[in-house]
C-alpha positions as CSV (number, residue, x, y, z in Angstrom):
1,M,53.9,160.0,121.6
2,A,52.8,163.6,121.9
3,H,51.9,165.5,118.7
4,I,53.2,169.0,119.1
5,S,53.6,171.5,116.2
6,G,53.6,168.8,113.6
7,V,56.4,166.8,115.3
8,Y,56.0,163.6,117.2
9,I,58.0,163.8,120.4
10,N,58.6,161.1,122.9
11,S,58.5,162.6,126.4
12,A,57.0,160.9,129.5
13,F,57.0,164.3,131.2
14,L,55.0,165.9,128.4
15,E,52.7,162.9,128.2
16,N,52.0,163.2,131.9
17,T,51.3,166.9,131.5
18,L,48.9,166.4,128.7
19,Y,47.1,163.6,130.6
20,T,46.5,166.0,133.6
21,I,45.1,168.6,131.2
22,K,42.8,166.1,129.5
23,R,41.5,164.9,132.8
24,G,41.0,168.5,134.0
25,I,38.9,169.3,130.9
26,E,36.8,166.2,131.4
27,L,36.2,167.0,135.1
28,S,35.4,170.7,134.4
29,G,33.0,170.0,131.6
30,L,34.8,172.5,129.3
31,P,34.5,171.8,125.6
32,V,36.6,168.9,124.4
33,E,38.1,171.0,121.6
34,F,39.6,173.2,124.2
35,Y,42.1,170.4,124.8
36,E,43.5,170.8,121.2
37,I,43.9,174.5,121.8
38,I,45.5,174.6,125.2
39,T,48.0,171.8,124.5
40,K,49.6,173.6,121.6
41,P,52.1,176.4,122.2
42,K,51.5,179.7,120.4
43,R,55.1,179.8,119.3
44,I,58.2,177.6,119.5
45,H,61.6,179.3,118.9
46,I,64.8,177.3,118.4
47,V,68.0,179.2,118.6
48,Y,71.7,178.4,118.1
49,I,74.3,180.2,120.2
50,P,78.0,180.0,119.1
51,V,80.4,180.4,122.0
52,K,84.2,180.7,121.7
53,M,85.5,178.3,124.4
54,D,88.6,179.0,126.4
55,S,90.4,176.4,124.3
56,G,89.9,178.6,121.3
57,R,87.4,176.4,119.5
58,I,83.8,177.4,118.7
59,E,81.0,175.4,120.2
60,V,77.4,175.9,119.1
61,F,74.6,175.4,121.8
62,E,71.0,174.7,121.0
63,G,68.3,176.6,122.9
64,Y,64.6,177.2,123.0
65,R,62.0,179.7,124.0
66,V,58.5,178.2,124.1
67,Q,55.7,180.8,124.3
68,H,52.6,178.8,125.2
69,N,49.6,181.0,125.9
70,D,49.2,184.7,126.6
71,A,45.4,185.0,127.1
72,L,45.9,186.3,130.7
73,G,48.9,188.6,130.0
74,P,52.5,188.6,128.9
75,F,54.3,185.3,128.6
76,K,56.3,184.4,131.8
77,G,58.6,181.5,132.5
78,G,62.2,180.6,133.5
79,I,65.3,179.7,131.5
80,R,66.9,176.3,132.1
81,F,70.5,175.4,131.4
82,H,70.8,171.6,131.6
83,P,72.6,168.9,129.5
84,E,69.5,166.7,129.2
85,V,66.9,169.4,128.3
86,T,64.6,168.6,125.4
87,L,62.2,170.6,123.4
88,A,59.4,168.3,124.5
89,D,60.2,168.9,128.2
90,D,60.4,172.7,127.5
91,V,56.9,172.5,126.0
92,A,55.6,170.7,129.1
93,L,57.2,173.3,131.4
94,A,55.7,176.1,129.4
95,I,52.2,174.6,129.7
96,L,52.7,174.2,133.4
97,M,53.7,177.8,133.7
98,T,50.4,178.9,132.0
99,L,48.5,176.8,134.5
100,K,50.6,178.0,137.5
101,N,50.2,181.6,136.6
102,S,46.5,181.2,136.1
103,L,46.0,179.4,139.4
104,A,47.9,182.1,141.2
105,G,45.7,184.8,139.8
106,L,48.7,186.5,138.1
107,P,48.3,188.7,134.9
108,Y,50.6,186.3,133.0
109,G,50.6,183.6,130.4
110,G,53.1,180.8,130.3
111,A,56.5,180.3,128.6
112,K,59.8,178.5,129.2
113,G,63.3,178.7,127.9
114,A,66.2,176.3,127.8
115,V,69.7,175.7,126.5
116,R,71.1,172.2,126.2
117,V,74.3,172.6,128.2
118,D,76.0,171.5,131.5
119,P,76.8,174.9,133.0
120,K,79.1,173.3,135.5
121,R,81.6,172.4,132.8
122,L,81.8,176.0,131.6
123,S,84.2,178.6,132.8
124,Q,82.8,181.9,134.2
125,R,83.7,183.6,130.9
126,E,82.1,180.9,128.8
127,L,79.0,180.9,130.9
128,E,78.7,184.7,130.5
129,E,79.2,184.5,126.8
130,L,76.5,181.8,126.5
131,S,74.1,183.8,128.7
132,R,74.5,187.0,126.7
133,G,74.3,185.0,123.4
134,Y,71.0,183.5,124.4
135,A,69.7,186.9,125.5
136,R,70.6,188.3,122.1
137,A,69.0,185.4,120.3
138,I,65.6,185.8,122.0
139,A,65.7,189.6,122.3
140,P,63.3,190.2,119.4
141,L,60.8,187.9,121.1
142,I,60.7,189.3,124.6
143,G,60.0,192.5,126.4
144,D,58.6,193.8,129.7
145,L,55.0,193.7,128.3
146,V,55.6,190.7,126.0
147,D,57.6,187.9,127.6
148,I,59.5,188.1,130.9
149,P,62.1,185.4,131.5
150,A,63.5,184.3,134.9
151,P,65.9,181.7,136.2
152,D,65.2,178.0,136.4
153,V,67.4,174.9,136.8
154,G,71.0,175.7,136.1
155,T,70.6,179.5,136.0
156,N,70.7,182.1,138.7
157,S,70.6,185.8,139.5
158,Q,74.1,186.4,138.0
159,I,73.0,185.0,134.7
160,M,69.9,187.2,134.8
161,A,72.2,190.2,135.4
162,W,74.2,189.4,132.3
163,M,71.0,188.9,130.3
164,V,69.3,192.1,131.4
165,D,72.5,194.0,130.7
166,E,72.7,192.5,127.2
167,Y,69.0,193.3,126.5
168,S,69.5,196.8,127.8
169,K,72.4,197.4,125.4
170,I,70.2,196.3,122.5
171,A,67.3,198.5,123.7
172,G,69.6,201.4,124.3
173,R,68.2,202.0,127.8
174,N,68.0,200.3,131.2
175,A,65.2,197.7,130.9
176,P,65.0,196.0,134.3
177,A,61.4,194.7,134.0
178,V,62.3,192.3,131.1
179,F,64.0,189.8,133.4
180,T,63.1,188.9,137.0
181,S,65.1,187.4,139.9
182,K,68.0,189.8,139.3
183,P,70.5,190.7,142.0
184,P,69.2,193.4,144.4
185,E,71.8,195.8,143.1
186,L,70.2,195.5,139.6
187,W,66.6,196.1,140.5
188,G,66.0,192.7,142.1
189,N,64.4,191.9,145.4
190,P,66.3,189.9,148.2
191,V,63.2,187.7,148.7
192,R,63.6,186.2,145.2
193,E,66.5,184.0,146.3
194,Y,64.4,181.9,148.6
195,A,60.9,182.7,147.3
196,T,60.1,179.3,145.8
197,G,61.3,177.4,148.9
198,F,59.5,179.9,151.2
199,G,56.3,179.4,149.2
200,V,56.6,175.6,149.4
201,A,57.0,175.9,153.2
202,V,54.0,178.1,153.5
203,V,51.9,175.7,151.5
204,A,53.0,172.8,153.7
205,R,52.2,174.8,156.8
206,E,48.7,175.7,155.5
207,M,48.0,172.1,154.7
208,A,49.3,170.9,158.1
209,K,46.9,173.3,159.7
210,R,44.0,171.5,157.9
211,L,45.3,168.0,158.4
212,W,46.8,168.1,161.9
213,D,45.9,171.6,163.3
214,G,49.5,172.8,162.8
215,I,53.0,172.3,161.5
216,E,54.7,172.4,164.9
217,G,56.8,169.3,165.5
218,K,55.8,167.6,162.2
219,T,58.7,165.7,160.7
220,V,59.9,166.5,157.2
221,A,62.2,165.0,154.5
222,V,63.3,167.1,151.6
223,Q,64.6,165.6,148.3
224,G,67.0,168.0,146.6
225,L,69.4,170.6,147.9
226,G,69.2,173.0,145.0
227,N,67.7,176.5,145.6
228,V,64.2,175.2,146.1
229,G,65.0,172.3,148.4
230,R,67.5,174.0,150.7
231,W,65.2,177.0,151.3
232,T,62.1,174.8,151.8
233,A,64.0,173.0,154.5
234,Y,65.2,176.2,156.1
235,W,61.8,177.9,156.2
236,L,59.9,174.8,157.3
237,A,62.2,174.6,160.3
238,K,61.7,178.3,161.0
239,L,57.9,177.7,160.8
240,G,58.1,175.0,163.5
241,A,58.6,171.7,161.6
242,K,61.4,169.3,162.3
243,V,63.5,168.6,159.2
244,V,65.1,165.2,159.8
245,A,66.4,164.3,156.3
246,V,67.7,166.0,153.2
247,S,69.2,164.6,150.1
248,D,71.0,165.3,146.9
249,I,72.1,163.1,144.0
250,N,74.8,161.5,146.1
251,G,73.0,160.5,149.3
252,V,70.9,161.4,152.3
253,A,71.8,163.2,155.5
254,Y,69.5,162.0,158.4
255,K,69.2,163.2,162.0
256,K,66.3,162.0,164.1
257,E,66.5,165.0,166.4
258,G,66.2,167.4,163.5
259,L,68.9,169.0,161.3
260,N,70.3,172.4,162.1
261,V,69.0,174.4,159.1
262,D,71.1,177.5,160.0
263,I,73.8,175.6,158.1
264,I,71.8,176.5,155.0
265,A,71.7,180.2,155.7
266,N,75.3,180.3,156.8
267,N,76.6,178.5,153.7
268,R,74.7,180.0,150.8
269,G,77.5,179.5,148.3
270,L,77.8,175.7,148.9
271,G,76.5,173.3,146.2
272,G,74.3,170.4,147.1
273,P,77.0,167.8,147.8
274,A,79.0,170.3,149.9
275,L,75.9,171.2,151.8
276,L,75.1,167.6,152.5
277,E,78.6,167.1,153.7
278,A,78.2,170.1,156.1
279,F,75.2,168.5,157.7
280,V,77.2,165.3,158.3
281,S,80.5,166.9,159.5
282,K,79.1,169.9,161.3
283,D,75.7,168.7,162.5
284,G,76.5,165.1,163.2
285,A,73.9,163.8,160.7
286,Q,74.0,160.2,159.6
287,Y,75.0,159.7,155.9
288,V,73.2,157.2,153.7
289,K,74.9,156.7,150.4
290,D,71.6,155.7,148.5
291,P,69.9,159.0,147.4
292,D,66.6,157.1,146.8
293,A,66.5,156.2,150.5
294,I,64.9,159.7,151.1
295,L,61.6,158.3,149.8
296,A,61.4,155.8,152.6
297,V,62.2,158.0,155.5
298,D,59.4,157.8,158.1
299,V,58.1,161.4,158.2
300,D,54.9,163.3,158.2
301,I,55.7,165.5,155.2
302,F,57.8,164.6,152.1
303,I,59.0,167.4,149.8
304,P,60.3,166.3,146.3
305,A,62.2,169.3,145.3
306,A,64.7,167.9,142.7
307,I,63.5,167.0,139.2
308,E,60.5,165.5,137.4
309,N,59.2,161.8,137.6
310,V,61.0,160.9,140.9
311,I,57.9,159.3,142.5
312,R,56.8,156.6,140.1
313,S,54.5,153.6,140.3
314,D,57.5,151.3,141.1
315,N,58.6,153.3,144.2
316,A,55.4,155.1,145.4
317,G,54.9,152.3,147.9
318,R,58.1,153.3,149.7
319,V,56.7,156.8,150.6
320,K,55.7,156.8,154.2
321,A,54.7,160.4,154.5
322,R,51.0,161.3,154.7
323,L,51.5,164.6,152.9
324,V,53.6,165.2,149.8
325,V,54.2,168.8,148.7
326,E,55.7,169.1,145.3
327,G,58.6,171.6,145.3
328,A,59.8,170.4,141.8
329,N,57.9,170.5,138.6
330,G,56.2,167.2,137.8
331,P,57.9,165.0,140.4
332,T,55.0,162.6,140.7
333,T,53.7,160.5,137.8
334,P,49.9,160.1,137.4
335,E,50.3,156.3,138.1
336,A,52.2,157.0,141.3
337,E,49.7,159.7,142.4
338,R,46.9,157.1,142.1
339,V,48.9,154.7,144.3
340,L,49.5,157.4,146.9
341,Y,45.9,158.5,147.1
342,Q,44.7,154.9,147.4
343,R,46.9,154.8,150.5
344,G,45.5,158.0,151.9
345,V,48.5,160.2,151.0
346,V,47.6,163.8,150.0
347,V,49.7,165.2,147.2
348,V,49.8,169.0,146.8
349,P,50.5,169.7,143.1
350,D,53.5,171.7,141.8
351,I,51.4,174.4,140.2
352,L,50.1,175.3,143.6
353,A,53.1,174.4,145.9
354,N,56.0,175.9,144.0
355,A,54.4,179.0,142.7
356,G,56.3,181.2,145.1
357,G,59.0,181.9,142.6
358,V,56.8,183.2,139.9
359,I,54.7,185.2,142.4
360,M,57.8,186.8,143.7
361,S,58.9,187.5,140.1
362,Y,55.5,189.2,139.6
363,L,56.1,191.4,142.6
364,E,59.6,192.3,141.3
365,W,58.2,193.0,137.9
366,V,55.6,195.4,139.4
367,E,58.5,197.2,141.3
368,N,60.5,197.5,138.1
369,L,57.7,198.8,136.0
370,Q,57.0,201.6,138.5
371,W,60.7,202.1,139.6
372,L,59.8,201.5,143.2
373,S,60.9,199.0,145.8
374,W,59.6,197.2,148.9
375,D,61.8,196.0,151.8
376,E,62.3,192.4,152.4
377,E,59.8,191.9,155.2
378,E,57.0,193.7,153.3
379,T,57.7,191.7,150.1
380,R,57.7,188.4,152.0
381,K,54.3,189.3,153.6
382,R,52.8,190.1,150.2
383,L,54.2,186.7,148.8
384,E,52.9,184.8,151.8
385,A,49.4,186.4,151.6
386,I,49.0,185.3,148.0
387,M,50.2,181.8,148.7
388,V,47.8,181.4,151.7
389,N,44.9,182.6,149.6
390,N,45.8,180.1,146.8
391,V,45.9,177.2,149.2
392,A,42.5,178.1,150.6
393,R,40.9,178.3,147.2
394,V,42.2,175.0,146.0
395,Y,41.6,173.2,149.3
396,Q,38.0,174.4,149.3
397,R,37.5,173.2,145.7
398,W,39.1,169.9,146.5
399,Q,36.9,169.3,149.5
400,K,33.8,170.3,147.6
401,E,34.4,168.1,144.5
402,K,36.2,165.2,146.2
403,W,38.8,165.0,143.4
404,T,42.6,165.0,144.0
405,M,44.2,168.3,144.9
406,R,45.9,168.3,141.5
407,D,42.5,167.9,139.8
408,A,41.1,170.8,141.8
409,A,44.1,173.0,140.9
410,I,44.1,172.1,137.2
411,V,40.4,172.7,136.8
412,T,40.6,176.0,138.6
413,A,43.5,177.1,136.4
414,L,41.9,175.9,133.1
415,E,38.6,177.6,133.8
416,R,40.3,181.0,134.2
417,I,42.2,180.5,130.9
418,Y,39.2,179.4,129.1
419,K,37.1,182.3,130.2
420,A,39.8,184.8,129.2
421,M,40.1,183.2,125.7
422,K,36.4,183.2,125.4
423,L,36.1,186.8,126.3
424,R,38.8,187.7,123.8
425,G,36.9,185.9,121.1
426,W,39.7,183.4,120.5
427,I,37.4,180.4,121.0
């Protein structure tokens, strides 16, 4: 059980997050009381959004905005629409955002938002009404210098467009810098669509250089065909790797010779199941009905890019890859990570590997604040440079201390937050 804001919450994801923080504080030698401070959100907001459904009835949806820590700058974090979202998981995600932003050297704290809903069962009109209702509910809590939301699981650039429009109506002016990952026509940047996946691919390439002298020809399996997974697969192939397997909740598409990832770029509107089918029908890939079979594919690099807690102590032994790069948030449990490291498998943690999205959001935010824009190539170069530098810093710390890479990343992030809070006089 995790004690958060006076409420005992049962969440394995939150427990794992708190465990990594506690371990990081112990390894870093930071004061033990810092744990009690950094594990408590600054604010937790619970909101209720009534939506008139197409049937005519009113349905009320529960939502959250967790503002964890703003010692380094404004709160920053995505908004998740998911039927199984919990407040405890939202707290864990907000904490991870604080760590991720700190590790990336961004002028941001951490936050996370969520609404408990299955967006797939809503009509377009219902989804828009819910999105605008959530934006209205959290409008007094956010702002371009206060808290800057972005998409997460179940949300996208269209939803951000509705939200920024709703906020702008309330503010009485165009306010593009309050939300990031917007469509390019509404002050967004085209790189944002694939930024997280591109960043994961860059991290995998940088680690491959250190482990094998290069990514060229290395085999890859990607779990998850959402925005992160599909673009990770696409960019890894473009960087020289051979993506032999991808999966979604229904099954796995496998092709020993390597999948044609151009199917991803040419079918941007397809959902995961349809994209998986495209690899089978158009590319001649073998279909395996068991989605968990992706874990056991014999590859050099495995990318878990779906949801949390997919690599556990009961299945970590199935992973054949030597390098695991976390595209999702919290996909590896602490127990599983110990099993992997005992077998010589290197795990690159989420707060390093999937930071491309928030780094791109930072670049978009900078554009919006100054009412300027960079072209796609220049933006991608800026994003890549930050990711490459982050890998180098964490790798150097990892090699020096002989911890896990997660430990090196967590300690580096915690030290920056602690120093900022100390300088402010908060601790």
